[in-house]
ChimeraX commands (.cxc) that place a marker at each C-alpha (Angstrom):
marker #1 position 24.83,201.27,62.95 radius 0.5
marker #1 position 28.02,200.35,62.28 radius 0.5
marker #1 position 29.84,198.10,65.02 radius 0.5
marker #1 position 32.56,199.69,66.79 radius 0.5
marker #1 position 35.43,198.45,65.80 radius 0.5
marker #1 position 37.77,199.82,68.35 radius 0.5
marker #1 position 35.58,199.92,71.68 radius 0.5
marker #1 position 38.76,200.02,74.31 radius 0.5
marker #1 position 39.79,203.32,72.35 radius 0.5
marker #1 position 35.93,204.74,72.87 radius 0.5
marker #1 position 36.16,202.81,76.69 radius 0.5
marker #1 position 39.63,205.17,77.01 radius 0.5
marker #1 position 37.86,208.69,75.75 radius 0.5
marker #1 position 35.03,208.49,78.61 radius 0.5
marker #1 position 37.80,207.63,81.15 radius 0.5
marker #1 position 39.92,210.42,80.43 radius 0.5
marker #1 position 37.03,212.95,79.72 radius 0.5
marker #1 position 35.09,211.86,83.14 radius 0.5
marker #1 position 38.17,211.70,85.01 radius 0.5
marker #1 position 39.03,215.22,83.46 radius 0.5
marker #1 position 35.31,216.77,84.97 radius 0.5
marker #1 position 35.53,214.92,88.31 radius 0.5
marker #1 position 38.80,216.99,89.43 radius 0.5
marker #1 position 36.94,220.32,87.38 radius 0.5
marker #1 position 33.98,220.11,88.78 radius 0.5
marker #1 position 34.07,217.35,91.93 radius 0.5
marker #1 position 32.52,214.30,91.31 radius 0.5
marker #1 position 29.13,214.58,92.38 radius 0.5
marker #1 position 28.66,218.05,90.42 radius 0.5
marker #1 position 29.52,216.45,86.98 radius 0.5
marker #1 position 26.73,214.45,85.39 radius 0.5
marker #1 position 26.71,212.25,82.40 radius 0.5
marker #1 position 25.71,214.97,80.12 radius 0.5
marker #1 position 28.65,216.48,81.22 radius 0.5
marker #1 position 30.53,213.98,80.32 radius 0.5
marker #1 position 28.54,213.87,77.07 radius 0.5
marker #1 position 29.48,217.81,76.16 radius 0.5
marker #1 position 32.70,216.99,76.92 radius 0.5
marker #1 position 33.05,214.68,74.78 radius 0.5
marker #1 position 31.41,216.12,71.86 radius 0.5
marker #1 position 31.00,212.78,69.39 radius 0.5
marker #1 position 29.38,210.39,71.16 radius 0.5
marker #1 position 25.65,209.88,72.51 radius 0.5
marker #1 position 24.54,209.50,76.19 radius 0.5
marker #1 position 23.83,205.73,74.32 radius 0.5
marker #1 position 26.98,205.11,73.65 radius 0.5
marker #1 position 28.22,206.02,76.98 radius 0.5
marker #1 position 25.33,203.60,79.03 radius 0.5
marker #1 position 26.81,201.15,76.43 radius 0.5
marker #1 position 29.44,200.80,78.06 radius 0.5
marker #1 position 28.82,201.26,81.39 radius 0.5
marker #1 position 26.25,201.65,83.81 radius 0.5
marker #1 position 26.22,204.50,85.46 radius 0.5
marker #1 position 28.49,207.31,86.82 radius 0.5
marker #1 position 29.32,205.00,89.68 radius 0.5
marker #1 position 30.58,202.56,87.56 radius 0.5
marker #1 position 32.68,204.73,85.79 radius 0.5
marker #1 position 34.70,206.34,88.57 radius 0.5
marker #1 position 34.99,202.50,89.20 radius 0.5
marker #1 position 36.56,202.18,86.09 radius 0.5
marker #1 position 38.69,204.72,86.93 radius 0.5
marker #1 position 40.39,203.82,89.36 radius 0.5
marker #1 position 40.88,199.93,88.28 radius 0.5
marker #1 position 42.62,201.41,85.30 radius 0.5
marker #1 position 44.76,203.96,87.86 radius 0.5
marker #1 position 45.74,200.88,90.14 radius 0.5
marker #1 position 46.58,198.85,87.08 radius 0.5
marker #1 position 48.89,201.37,85.46 radius 0.5
marker #1 position 50.72,201.93,89.28 radius 0.5
marker #1 position 51.57,198.59,89.30 radius 0.5
marker #1 position 48.90,197.41,92.46 radius 0.5
marker #1 position 47.29,195.27,90.62 radius 0.5
marker #1 position 50.26,193.62,89.90 radius 0.5
marker #1 position 51.40,193.01,93.33 radius 0.5
marker #1 position 47.76,191.44,93.97 radius 0.5
marker #1 position 47.78,189.37,91.66 radius 0.5
marker #1 position 51.74,188.01,91.02 radius 0.5
marker #1 position 53.84,186.00,93.41 radius 0.5
marker #1 position 57.36,186.90,93.54 radius 0.5
marker #1 position 59.88,184.41,95.51 radius 0.5
marker #1 position 61.97,187.01,96.64 radius 0.5
marker #1 position 58.45,189.11,98.41 radius 0.5
marker #1 position 57.10,187.55,101.61 radius 0.5
marker #1 position 52.94,187.79,102.28 radius 0.5
marker #1 position 53.73,190.48,104.32 radius 0.5
marker #1 position 56.22,192.75,102.04 radius 0.5
marker #1 position 53.91,192.14,99.69 radius 0.5
marker #1 position 51.18,193.16,101.85 radius 0.5
marker #1 position 52.83,196.29,102.46 radius 0.5
marker #1 position 53.96,196.74,99.18 radius 0.5
marker #1 position 50.19,197.32,98.36 radius 0.5
marker #1 position 49.25,199.79,101.50 radius 0.5
marker #1 position 52.57,202.24,100.41 radius 0.5
marker #1 position 51.41,202.32,96.35 radius 0.5
marker #1 position 47.56,203.02,97.91 radius 0.5
marker #1 position 48.79,205.33,100.66 radius 0.5
marker #1 position 50.93,207.36,98.70 radius 0.5
marker #1 position 48.37,207.27,95.12 radius 0.5
marker #1 position 47.70,210.89,93.67 radius 0.5
marker #1 position 44.33,209.11,92.56 radius 0.5
marker #1 position 42.98,208.34,96.02 radius 0.5
marker #1 position 44.45,211.95,97.39 radius 0.5
marker #1 position 42.22,213.22,94.91 radius 0.5
marker #1 position 38.91,211.11,94.81 radius 0.5
marker #1 position 38.68,212.40,98.90 radius 0.5
marker #1 position 38.44,215.96,97.51 radius 0.5
marker #1 position 35.91,214.98,95.01 radius 0.5
marker #1 position 33.85,213.04,97.40 radius 0.5
marker #1 position 34.26,214.37,100.77 radius 0.5
marker #1 position 31.35,212.79,102.26 radius 0.5
marker #1 position 30.35,209.67,101.32 radius 0.5
marker #1 position 27.51,209.62,103.74 radius 0.5
marker #1 position 25.93,211.59,101.33 radius 0.5
marker #1 position 25.70,208.62,97.90 radius 0.5
marker #1 position 24.42,205.81,99.29 radius 0.5
marker #1 position 25.21,204.47,96.15 radius 0.5
marker #1 position 29.15,205.27,96.19 radius 0.5
marker #1 position 28.83,203.50,99.81 radius 0.5
marker #1 position 27.52,200.25,99.31 radius 0.5
marker #1 position 29.61,199.87,95.72 radius 0.5
marker #1 position 32.54,200.93,98.19 radius 0.5
marker #1 position 31.42,198.05,100.88 radius 0.5
marker #1 position 31.23,196.04,97.74 radius 0.5
marker #1 position 33.95,196.16,96.20 radius 0.5
marker #1 position 36.18,195.60,98.97 radius 0.5
marker #1 position 34.74,192.58,100.54 radius 0.5
marker #1 position 34.06,190.70,97.70 radius 0.5
marker #1 position 37.34,192.25,95.39 radius 0.5
marker #1 position 39.95,193.44,97.60 radius 0.5
marker #1 position 39.61,191.49,100.96 radius 0.5
marker #1 position 40.06,188.10,98.88 radius 0.5
marker #1 position 43.14,189.65,97.00 radius 0.5
marker #1 position 44.32,191.07,100.78 radius 0.5
marker #1 position 43.29,187.18,102.19 radius 0.5
marker #1 position 45.46,185.85,99.46 radius 0.5
marker #1 position 48.69,187.52,100.68 radius 0.5
marker #1 position 47.57,187.04,104.34 radius 0.5
marker #1 position 47.53,183.10,103.49 radius 0.5
marker #1 position 50.90,183.23,102.11 radius 0.5
marker #1 position 52.18,185.40,104.60 radius 0.5
marker #1 position 51.07,182.24,107.17 radius 0.5
marker #1 position 52.90,179.77,104.76 radius 0.5
marker #1 position 56.59,181.93,104.82 radius 0.5
marker #1 position 56.07,182.72,108.76 radius 0.5
marker #1 position 55.68,186.42,108.34 radius 0.5
marker #1 position 51.82,186.65,109.87 radius 0.5
marker #1 position 51.10,184.26,112.48 radius 0.5
marker #1 position 47.16,184.03,112.58 radius 0.5
marker #1 position 44.55,181.52,112.54 radius 0.5
marker #1 position 41.78,183.67,111.02 radius 0.5
marker #1 position 43.33,184.99,107.36 radius 0.5
marker #1 position 40.30,185.54,105.94 radius 0.5
marker #1 position 38.24,187.21,109.15 radius 0.5
marker #1 position 42.00,188.96,109.55 radius 0.5
marker #1 position 41.48,190.19,105.69 radius 0.5
marker #1 position 38.09,191.80,106.11 radius 0.5
marker #1 position 38.66,193.21,108.83 radius 0.5
marker #1 position 41.68,195.48,107.67 radius 0.5
marker #1 position 39.86,196.15,104.28 radius 0.5
marker #1 position 36.98,196.67,106.09 radius 0.5
marker #1 position 38.39,199.98,109.01 radius 0.5
marker #1 position 40.68,201.11,106.34 radius 0.5
marker #1 position 38.49,201.40,103.87 radius 0.5
marker #1 position 35.12,202.71,105.71 radius 0.5
marker #1 position 36.24,203.26,109.47 radius 0.5
marker #1 position 38.77,205.17,108.38 radius 0.5
marker #1 position 38.70,206.99,105.87 radius 0.5
marker #1 position 37.69,210.43,105.56 radius 0.5
marker #1 position 35.50,209.96,103.26 radius 0.5
marker #1 position 33.20,208.69,106.00 radius 0.5
marker #1 position 33.91,209.38,109.67 radius 0.5
marker #1 position 36.92,210.83,110.21 radius 0.5
marker #1 position 37.25,214.50,109.50 radius 0.5
marker #1 position 40.35,215.56,111.43 radius 0.5
marker #1 position 43.87,215.17,110.82 radius 0.5
marker #1 position 44.35,214.00,114.56 radius 0.5
marker #1 position 41.31,211.26,114.68 radius 0.5
marker #1 position 43.11,209.33,111.40 radius 0.5
marker #1 position 46.45,209.13,113.73 radius 0.5
marker #1 position 44.81,207.74,116.44 radius 0.5
marker #1 position 42.45,205.69,114.38 radius 0.5
marker #1 position 46.06,204.00,112.54 radius 0.5
marker #1 position 47.52,203.43,116.04 radius 0.5
marker #1 position 44.01,201.74,117.36 radius 0.5
marker #1 position 44.70,199.06,114.03 radius 0.5
marker #1 position 48.32,198.76,114.10 radius 0.5
marker #1 position 47.65,197.35,117.83 radius 0.5
marker #1 position 44.52,195.16,116.00 radius 0.5
marker #1 position 46.56,193.81,113.69 radius 0.5
marker #1 position 49.84,193.41,115.58 radius 0.5
marker #1 position 47.80,191.14,118.55 radius 0.5
marker #1 position 46.45,189.01,115.46 radius 0.5
marker #1 position 49.86,188.60,114.30 radius 0.5
marker #1 position 50.09,190.67,111.35 radius 0.5
marker #1 position 52.66,193.63,111.97 radius 0.5
marker #1 position 52.03,195.93,108.85 radius 0.5
marker #1 position 53.00,199.23,109.92 radius 0.5
marker #1 position 56.65,199.46,109.22 radius 0.5
marker #1 position 58.13,202.69,109.07 radius 0.5
marker #1 position 57.65,202.74,105.54 radius 0.5
marker #1 position 54.27,202.16,105.60 radius 0.5
marker #1 position 54.20,204.80,107.99 radius 0.5
marker #1 position 55.85,207.44,105.72 radius 0.5
marker #1 position 53.52,206.73,103.32 radius 0.5
marker #1 position 50.83,207.34,106.31 radius 0.5
marker #1 position 52.25,210.76,106.58 radius 0.5
marker #1 position 51.91,211.16,102.66 radius 0.5
marker #1 position 48.07,210.35,102.44 radius 0.5
marker #1 position 47.89,212.90,105.85 radius 0.5
marker #1 position 49.61,215.55,104.16 radius 0.5
marker #1 position 47.23,215.58,100.92 radius 0.5
marker #1 position 44.14,214.85,102.58 radius 0.5
marker #1 position 44.11,216.82,104.63 radius 0.5
marker #1 position 46.34,219.76,103.86 radius 0.5
marker #1 position 42.37,221.68,103.16 radius 0.5
marker #1 position 40.95,220.56,106.52 radius 0.5
marker link #1:1,2 radius 0.2
marker link #1:2,3 radius 0.2
marker link #1:3,4 radius 0.2
marker link #1:4,5 radius 0.2
marker link #1:5,6 radius 0.2
marker link #1:6,7 radius 0.2
marker link #1:7,8 radius 0.2
marker link #1:8,9 radius 0.2
marker link #1:9,10 radius 0.2
marker link #1:10,11 radius 0.2
marker link #1:11,12 radius 0.2
marker link #1:12,13 radius 0.2
marker link #1:13,14 radius 0.2
marker link #1:14,15 radius 0.2
marker link #1:15,16 radius 0.2
marker link #1:16,17 radius 0.2
marker link #1:17,18 radius 0.2
marker link #1:18,19 radius 0.2
marker link #1:19,20 radius 0.2
marker link #1:20,21 radius 0.2
marker link #1:21,22 radius 0.2
marker link #1:22,23 radius 0.2
marker link #1:23,24 radius 0.2
marker link #1:24,25 radius 0.2
marker link #1:25,26 radius 0.2
marker link #1:26,27 radius 0.2
marker link #1:27,28 radius 0.2
marker link #1:28,29 radius 0.2
marker link #1:29,30 radius 0.2
marker link #1:30,31 radius 0.2
marker link #1:31,32 radius 0.2
marker link #1:32,33 radius 0.2
marker link #1:33,34 radius 0.2
marker link #1:34,35 radius 0.2
marker link #1:35,36 radius 0.2
marker link #1:36,37 radius 0.2
marker link #1:37,38 radius 0.2
marker link #1:38,39 radius 0.2
marker link #1:39,40 radius 0.2
marker link #1:40,41 radius 0.2
marker link #1:41,42 radius 0.2
marker link #1:42,43 radius 0.2
marker link #1:43,44 radius 0.2
marker link #1:44,45 radius 0.2
marker link #1:45,46 radius 0.2
marker link #1:46,47 radius 0.2
marker link #1:47,48 radius 0.2
marker link #1:48,49 radius 0.2
marker link #1:49,50 radius 0.2
marker link #1:50,51 radius 0.2
marker link #1:51,52 radius 0.2
marker link #1:52,53 radius 0.2
marker link #1:53,54 radius 0.2
marker link #1:54,55 radius 0.2
marker link #1:55,56 radius 0.2
marker link #1:56,57 radius 0.2
marker link #1:57,58 radius 0.2
marker link #1:58,59 radius 0.2
marker link #1:59,60 radius 0.2
marker link #1:60,61 radius 0.2
marker link #1:61,62 radius 0.2
marker link #1:62,63 radius 0.2
marker link #1:63,64 radius 0.2
marker link #1:64,65 radius 0.2
marker link #1:65,66 radius 0.2
marker link #1:66,67 radius 0.2
marker link #1:67,68 radius 0.2
marker link #1:68,69 radius 0.2
marker link #1:69,70 radius 0.2
marker link #1:70,71 radius 0.2
marker link #1:71,72 radius 0.2
marker link #1:72,73 radius 0.2
marker link #1:73,74 radius 0.2
marker link #1:74,75 radius 0.2
marker link #1:75,76 radius 0.2
marker link #1:76,77 radius 0.2
marker link #1:77,78 radius 0.2
marker link #1:78,79 radius 0.2
marker link #1:79,80 radius 0.2
marker link #1:80,81 radius 0.2
marker link #1:81,82 radius 0.2
marker link #1:82,83 radius 0.2
marker link #1:83,84 radius 0.2
marker link #1:84,85 radius 0.2
marker link #1:85,86 radius 0.2
marker link #1:86,87 radius 0.2
marker link #1:87,88 radius 0.2
marker link #1:88,89 radius 0.2
marker link #1:89,90 radius 0.2
marker link #1:90,91 radius 0.2
marker link #1:91,92 radius 0.2
marker link #1:92,93 radius 0.2
marker link #1:93,94 radius 0.2
marker link #1:94,95 radius 0.2
marker link #1:95,96 radius 0.2
marker link #1:96,97 radius 0.2
marker link #1:97,98 radius 0.2
marker link #1:98,99 radius 0.2
marker link #1:99,100 radius 0.2
marker link #1:100,101 radius 0.2
marker link #1:101,102 radius 0.2
marker link #1:102,103 radius 0.2
marker link #1:103,104 radius 0.2
marker link #1:104,105 radius 0.2
marker link #1:105,106 radius 0.2
marker link #1:106,107 radius 0.2
marker link #1:107,108 radius 0.2
marker link #1:108,109 radius 0.2
marker link #1:109,110 radius 0.2
marker link #1:110,111 radius 0.2
marker link #1:111,112 radius 0.2
marker link #1:112,113 radius 0.2
marker link #1:113,114 radius 0.2
marker link #1:114,115 radius 0.2
marker link #1:115,116 radius 0.2
marker link #1:116,117 radius 0.2
marker link #1:117,118 radius 0.2
marker link #1:118,119 radius 0.2
marker link #1:119,120 radius 0.2
marker link #1:120,121 radius 0.2
marker link #1:121,122 radius 0.2
marker link #1:122,123 radius 0.2
marker link #1:123,124 radius 0.2
marker link #1:124,125 radius 0.2
marker link #1:125,126 radius 0.2
marker link #1:126,127 radius 0.2
marker link #1:127,128 radius 0.2
marker link #1:128,129 radius 0.2
marker link #1:129,130 radius 0.2
marker link #1:130,131 radius 0.2
marker link #1:131,132 radius 0.2
marker link #1:132,133 radius 0.2
marker link #1:133,134 radius 0.2
marker link #1:134,135 radius 0.2
marker link #1:135,136 radius 0.2
marker link #1:136,137 radius 0.2
marker link #1:137,138 radius 0.2
marker link #1:138,139 radius 0.2
marker link #1:139,140 radius 0.2
marker link #1:140,141 radius 0.2
marker link #1:141,142 radius 0.2
marker link #1:142,143 radius 0.2
marker link #1:143,144 radius 0.2
marker link #1:144,145 radius 0.2
marker link #1:145,146 radius 0.2
marker link #1:146,147 radius 0.2
marker link #1:147,148 radius 0.2
marker link #1:148,149 radius 0.2
marker link #1:149,150 radius 0.2
marker link #1:150,151 radius 0.2
marker link #1:151,152 radius 0.2
marker link #1:152,153 radius 0.2
marker link #1:153,154 radius 0.2
marker link #1:154,155 radius 0.2
marker link #1:155,156 radius 0.2
marker link #1:156,157 radius 0.2
marker link #1:157,158 radius 0.2
marker link #1:158,159 radius 0.2
marker link #1:159,160 radius 0.2
marker link #1:160,161 radius 0.2
marker link #1:161,162 radius 0.2
marker link #1:162,163 radius 0.2
marker link #1:163,164 radius 0.2
marker link #1:164,165 radius 0.2
marker link #1:165,166 radius 0.2
marker link #1:166,167 radius 0.2
marker link #1:167,168 radius 0.2
marker link #1:168,169 radius 0.2
marker link #1:169,170 radius 0.2
marker link #1:170,171 radius 0.2
marker link #1:171,172 radius 0.2
marker link #1:172,173 radius 0.2
marker link #1:173,174 radius 0.2
marker link #1:174,175 radius 0.2
marker link #1:175,176 radius 0.2
marker link #1:176,177 radius 0.2
marker link #1:177,178 radius 0.2
marker link #1:178,179 radius 0.2
marker link #1:179,180 radius 0.2
marker link #1:180,181 radius 0.2
marker link #1:181,182 radius 0.2
marker link #1:182,183 radius 0.2
marker link #1:183,184 radius 0.2
marker link #1:184,185 radius 0.2
marker link #1:185,186 radius 0.2
marker link #1:186,187 radius 0.2
marker link #1:187,188 radius 0.2
marker link #1:188,189 radius 0.2
marker link #1:189,190 radius 0.2
marker link #1:190,191 radius 0.2
marker link #1:191,192 radius 0.2
marker link #1:192,193 radius 0.2
marker link #1:193,194 radius 0.2
marker link #1:194,195 radius 0.2
marker link #1:195,196 radius 0.2
marker link #1:196,197 radius 0.2
marker link #1:197,198 radius 0.2
marker link #1:198,199 radius 0.2
marker link #1:199,200 radius 0.2
marker link #1:200,201 radius 0.2
marker link #1:201,202 radius 0.2
marker link #1:202,203 radius 0.2
marker link #1:203,204 radius 0.2
marker link #1:204,205 radius 0.2
marker link #1:205,206 radius 0.2
marker link #1:206,207 radius 0.2
marker link #1:207,208 radius 0.2
marker link #1:208,209 radius 0.2
marker link #1:209,210 radius 0.2
marker link #1:210,211 radius 0.2
marker link #1:211,212 radius 0.2
marker link #1:212,213 radius 0.2
marker link #1:213,214 radius 0.2
marker link #1:214,215 radius 0.2
marker link #1:215,216 radius 0.2
view
């Protein structure tokens, strides 16, 4: 078998096609065979060569989107003109206003019915996202924009509450519940020296709620 000289082209085709199908049919209803059929010239083996599962494809689509939107740059770069708090607020705004995130909540309406995706969400939150957020909090402590003795624990709390407790895909099924939990999160973070939710973040929260709860 000839070696694929341009694997990145194949990977992007798989991601593009998968995303189109997730949007059209919904994540749960889309199968690997659907993706194979839509691509037309790749086998299941070729797809599994690059991705172990459908969940891994969605994860890769998510990573690519955030890279394109600049979220990964905010998390990894350290501009001298922004405090740790400002960078964290920027991350929140990008995530909340992301059309991709809005679409995902409609594609995967209930994570409790998909144990593998729920486990992946927890794993990603704790192993990938929380450490990146911790770096921003530690920067905020150093520059005086955040006041906490527990940057690691605060980062984990913020991500777990945001990605699990508050998420419409798990426990927060109405707009009213969503806003009540946001108020509690704001009070909790503020009590730990993290005044995260400013006016810009509030506007982004409204954008998210309008998109996610528009059909609820």
